[in-house]
N, C-alpha and C positions, 0 to 999 in steps of 0.2 A: 568219806565226805559227809559232813553233817548237813542234813536237809533243812535245818533251821538256822536262821541267821543269828549270829552272836549279839549283834547290835540291832536295835530297832529304831526307826525314826518315829518321833511323835507328830501326828497330824492333828492340827487344831482347826475346826471349822467355826466360823462366826456366822451364826444364823440369825436372820432378823426375827423379831418377836412375832407372835401370831397376830397381834394388833397391827403391827406395821405391814405385814403381808396382806391382811384383809383390807386395810385402807388403801394400799397401792393397787389392789385388784378391784377397787370400786365398791367395797362394802362398808358403808358408814356405820359407825356405832350408834345404834338407836337408843339404847338405855339398858337398864337392868329389868328382868322379869323373873318371876318365881315359877320355876319348873317343878312339877309334882315329884319327879324322880331325883332331880339333881339339886334342888334348892335354888338359890339365887344365881342366876347366869346372866351373861352379857348377851344382848340381842344385836345381831348384825343383819342387814338386808341389802339385797342387790335388786335394784329396780330395772326392768327392761328398758332399753333405749327406744324412744318413740321414733318411728320411721316416717 
């Protein structure tokens, strides 16, 4: 008996973009900043909820 299947099924996942996930989690896009190690990067911030 062959332990490996002769046919495999292709699994495709559709993942949301990083921007979409961050926005849905409450991280608004603040803007672009210059990082000394990575160059120009996008800044996202999460502010605590006032109680």
